[in-house]
N, C-alpha and C positions, 0 to 999 in steps of 0.2 A: 581209401575204402569208404563207401557210403554206409553210414551206420543205420540209416533207415532201412536199407536192404537187409542188413544183419538182424535188425529187430523183426522184420517180417519173417525171415528165415527161422528165428528162434520160436516165434509163435506157431508156425506150421509144424516145427519139430515137436513141440510140446503137445499140440492138439492132435497131431497125426493126420491132418488133412487140410487142404487149401480152403475147402468150404467152411470148416469150423473156424479156422483162423480168420477168414474174411468176415464172419459174423462177429467175432470178438473185436476186430479192428475197424469194423464198419466201412470196409472197402469191398470192391468187387473181386471175385476170384481171379478174373483176368488181370487185374492190376497187380495182385500179389504174385501170381505166376510169372508175370513179366519182370517184376523186381527181383525175384529169386533167380530167374534166368540170367539177369545182368550180373548178379553176385557170382553165380557159377562161372560165367565168362571171365569175370575179373580174377577169380581164383584159379581158373583153368582146370576145374574138376567138378564132377557131378556131386551134388549134396544129398539127393534123394533117389530112391529106386521105388518103383511101383510094387505094391503087395496087395493083390486083390483090388478093393476099391480105395484103399488107403495108400499112404506113403511110409517108407521106412528110411532111416538114415543110412547112407553109405559109410564106409570107414572114414572117409574124409569128412563127411557130415558130422559124425560123432566127435571128431577132433575139433571141428569148427564150433560145435555147440558148446563144448567145454570152455573155449576161449570167449564165446559170446556171453555165457553166463557170468564169467569173471568181469568182463567189460561193463555189463549193465549193473552188476553188483557194485562195482566201484563208482559208477554213475550215481546210484542211489545213495552211496556212502558220502559222496561229495555234497549232494543236496542236504543230507542230514547234518553234516558237519557245519555247513554254511548256515543252515536254519538255526542250529543250536549255539552257534558262536555268539557270544554276548554282544548285543548292540549297545551303543552309548546310552548309559542310564539304566540298562537292564541287568538283572542278576542272572548269572549262568546257573541253571539247575543241573546238578549231577546226581544221577540215580544209580546207586551201586547196591548189588546184592552180595551178601556174605554167606558162604556155605557154613552150616552150623558146626562143622568139624574144625573150622579155623579158630584158633585161640583169640579171645577178644582183644588182648593186648597187641597181638600181631596185627589184627584187623585195624585197630586204631592207628598203630604206627605206620601202616601202609597207606591208609586213607588221609591221614593228617596233612601230608604235603599238598593235597588238592585244595586245602583251605588257605594256603599261603600264596596263592596266585595274585597278581596285581589287580585283576578284576574280581568283583564280589561273587562268591559262590554259595549256592544253597544246596546242601547235601540231603538227599533222601535215601536212607539206608534201610534195606530189607534183609532179614535173616531167614533162611529156608534150606530145604534139601537141595543138593546140587541139581538134580534133574528138573525140579520145579523152577529153579532160578534160570536154567538154560532155556526153558520154555518161555519164560518172561523175556529173556534176552532176544530170542528169535522173533518175538512180537514187537521188539523195540520199546518195551515198557521199562527196561532198565538199560543203562549204558555199559555197565561192567559187572562181571562176576569175579569175586575173589575166592579162590578155592585151594584145597590142599592136593588137588589132582587135576591133570589136563582133561579135556573133553573126552568122556568115555567113548569107545568105539561103537558101543551099542546105541548111542544117541545121534540121531540124524539132524543136527543143527548146524547151519552154515555159520561158523564162528571160528575164531583162532585163539589158541592158547599161547600166551606170552609168559615164559618162565621168569619169575621175579627173583628167586633165590632159594636157598635151602639152609637148614640148620640141623645139627646133631640133636639127639633127644636126651634129656637128663631126667633122673628120678629124684623126686623130692619127698620129704617126710617131715611131719611135725616133730618137735623135740622129744615129746613123750614117746612117740612111736619109734624114733630113731634109737632110743636106749635099748629096745628089744631086738634090733636088727644085728644079729651076731654074725661074725665072719666077714671076709672081704667081699667087695663088690666084684662080680655080680652074684656070687654064690649066696650072699645074704638074702637075695630075693626068693630063693627056693622056699616055698611054704609061707612066705610073708603075705599079709593082706595087701591087695593092690586094687586100685581104681582104674579100670581100663577104658580107653577110648572105644566108641561104638564100632561094631563090626564093619559098618559101611565106610568108616574113615580109612584113608590110605595109611596113616601112621599106625592105626590099630592093627591092620593086617600085617604090617612090617614087624611090629612088636611081637605078635603071636609067632611069626616065623623065627624071630630072633630067640625067643624063649625055647622053642622046639629044637633049634640048632644047638643050643647049649644045655639041653636036658634040664631046663629049669621049669619048675611047676609052682608058680606063685598061686596063692589062694585069691581068686577073683571075688571080691566082696561087693563090687559095683561096676556098672558099665554105663558110660555116659556119652550121649551125642554132643552135649554142651560141655566143652572143656572148662568153662568158668564155673559150672556147677560142680564138676569133679574137684576143682581146686578148693571150693568152699567146704566140701566134705573132707578133703585132705588136710586143710588147715586145722580142723577139729579132731584130727587123729583117726579118722575112719579108715584110712589106708594110704599106701604110697601112691603117688600120682606122677604123671609125666608132663613135660613141657619142653618147648624149644630151648636148647642150650644158649642160644643167642640172647635169651631173656632171663637167664639164671639169676642175675643180681636183682632184677626187678621183681621176679617171682618170690625170691627169698624175703625181700623187704616187704612186699605187699601182703604176703600170706603168713609171715613169721614161720618159715620152714627152712630146712637145711638141704643142701644137695647131697644125695646119697651116692651118686655115681653118674657117669655118662656112658650111654650106649653109642659109641662112635660109629658103629656100623648101621645104625638106624637113622635114616635121614627123613626129616619132615620138610617136604617141598611145598612151595606156594606159587600159584599161577594167577595171572590176570587174563580173563577170558572176555573177548570183545568181538564185535562183528567187523572190526577194523583189521585188515591184514597189515596195513601200515598205520601205526598209531599217530593220529592227528588231534584227537580230542585233548585239549589242554590239561584237563584233570588226570586223564589216564597217562599222558606223557609225564606229568609230575610224579605220579605214583611209581611208574616203572623206573624212572631215572633215580629217584630217592632210594627205592628198594635195592637196586643193583649197586649203587655207589655209597650207600650209607648203612642201611639196616643189615643187609646180607653181605656187605663187603668184607673181604678177608682182612684181619688185622695186619698192620705194617710188617710185623715180624714174620707172620705166615707167608706174606707175599715175598719177602726177602728169602725165605727158606726154600722157595720153589727152585727146582733145578733148572739151570739154563740150558738151552738147546743150541748146539753149534750148527751153523748154517754153512 
């Protein structure tokens, strides 16, 4: 296949006419028409049909356009990967955005493997709302977004969500507050002061559904987009807070709190969102590999407990 013909076809398809495409490509309309005709002959099917003074895609044309967009997107990805690959004596700059709902300890544990590469890496980290970070990703101002949710269906950004792993959610309380939590878990949460994740966070939405399903009505004394700030309030006894079970030991030690119980049905998921369908960026590859094999890997006992499947 002649990819130049495919490029001309894509420009005509997006502009809606040969004339407009010729102006954009600085070629004569006759040249473009001739090249598209050669492509149609090679494929054995018409790609356009006339509609008034313009052109519309045939069913085959729509199919070919989808493949053409993927092909040229991968071409742009190749150029970016090669351009950003560290040359000898140069430091690789890795620009990562962290959604504000992601716990800071998780964010650090996820990003830290990128600093252990053989070549020197300079990390530029931004924290923001997920939709704002996705807009930056679309403009190639950042290389990766770490989020607690995949790309929302309402966001039209050409990017890919790579699931890193998941953790159950635990409830934590300062020792002074723990003394007033009567009853067994989770009934002890009914009427207890709690610091909730923001409504926009995925885990916050799952927790609210979990409370409702169990007819629990905790007293929400605070709501936080920033999980680190919620933990600071929690360590001073302002209320019970939640965190990933995979970090229970670290949270207990860092904030001098105790685990009240685990909501095994509530799962906190984490995703790496990038413009790469196939991960080639060395920093992103290090992050995804470490997350799946270390941070979110099942303990050995849990792996052994999995039932075997007879073939």
